[in-house]
Every structure is written in structure tokens, then in C-alpha cells.
N, C-alpha and C positions, 0 to 999 in steps of 0.2 A: 246671330242667325247662321244657320248651317246649310250649305249648299252641297248637293250630291249630283254629279253628272252621270248619265248613262246614255245608251244608244238613242233613246227617245227624247232626251232633253235634260232639263235640270229640275231637281226636287229641292225645294227650299222649305226648311222648317224654322219658323220664326221663334224668337226667344219667348214671346208670350204663349206659344204652344207648350214649350218646355215648362214655363211657369205654371200653366194650367194643369199639366200632368203632375207636376210636383205638388200642387195644392190638393188634388184628388188623392194622391198617394198618401199624403200626410193625414188626411181625414180618415183613412182606413185603419190607422194604427190605434189600437186600444190604449187609453190613457192620455190621448191627445184631445184637447178641447178644440183646437183649430190653429190656423195661421194667426200669428200675433197681429192684431189690428193697430194698436197704438193710437196716437192722436191723428196721424195721417189717415188711417183707416176710418176713424170716427167721422172725420170731415167728409170723406168720400161717401159714407153712408148718409150723412145729412143731405147731401146734394144728389143722392140717388145714383151715384156712380160706383163702379167696382174698381178697386185698386189692389194690386198685389205687391205693394212696395216692400213687404216683408220677405219677398222672394227676389233674390238678385241672381241673374244669369249672366255669366261671362264666358266668352269663347276666346281661347288663345290662338296664337298663330298656327298651332298644330291641329286646330279644330277640336281641341279637347275642352270639355265644359266644366266650369267651376260654379257650384251653387252655394249660396248662402241663404238659409231658411230660418226665419224667426217663428217660434211656436209658443203656444200656451198649453200647459199640461194640467191635468187634474191633481188636486191635492192627494197625497198619500201614495203616489206611484213612485217607483224607482226611476228617478230622472235619467241617469246614464243609460239604463236599459231601454227606456222609451225612446230616447234620442237615437240609440243604435238601431232600433227597429224602424224608426223614421228613415234613417239613412238607407237601410235595406229595402224598404218599401219604395222609396224614390228611385233607387238604382234599378230595381226590378221593373218598375213602370216605364222608365225612360228607355232602358235597353230593349224591353219588349216592344215598345211602340215606335221607336225611332232608329234603332241600331247605332245611336251616337255613343261616343266615348266619354265617360265621366271621369274627370281627373280628381275632383274633390266634391264632397257633399258636407258642408259645414252646417250643423244644427245649433242654433242659439235659442236657449230657453229663456224667454223674456218675461214670462208671467206664469203664475200658478193660480188656479181657481179652485175654491173649496166646493165641496159638493155633497 
């Protein structure tokens, strides 16, 4: 969770907001099917809950953010290129919306879907 103080008070951006921005940014990249759901995501779907366990947000003592994102890509794409575009999309979305500092964006391709 990131806190910013100004003359009027404190602005707090929770990790789940960063996770939501990350999820949206990932969906915008061509060649990406979506955030990897895995077994945990399937269980959430069965019970009608939303979970973003495939997105991990960590903030260090210098208020720099480290993201780990698991994705599913389409068959036939250049995986390193798609992963790089995912990193750029996430960076643009978070910096534009929050002014937060990103230290790392780690993209893990966990699944490929034919299509």
C-alpha cells in the first residue's frame, strides 16, 4: 500500500488497485489471452468470487513497487515480445494513473492457448 502526504492530507493507493490496473493493462496487449487463472482462479470462479492471485504486488522500504504477473498467451505469438509489451503496458498504466515508482515488472508465461 502506497501513502502520499500533501497539504490536504494523505492519499493511499491500495495494492488491490495496483493489481486491478495491472490486470487491465495486460488485457490490452495483443497476443495475451489474460491473467493466468490456474487452479486457484478456477476455485474462485466456482464460488463466484474474483481473485487476482496471479498478480503479486510488493512495496519495499523505499516505496518502490515490484510486480509479478502470470499470464496466458495465444499459440503462435512471439512469447518474449508479448511479455515485453505486457511490461510496457503495465508500466504506462501504473505511472499514468498513480505516479508510483516501479522497480520491477516480472512477467511469467504460465500457459498457452491454441486458437
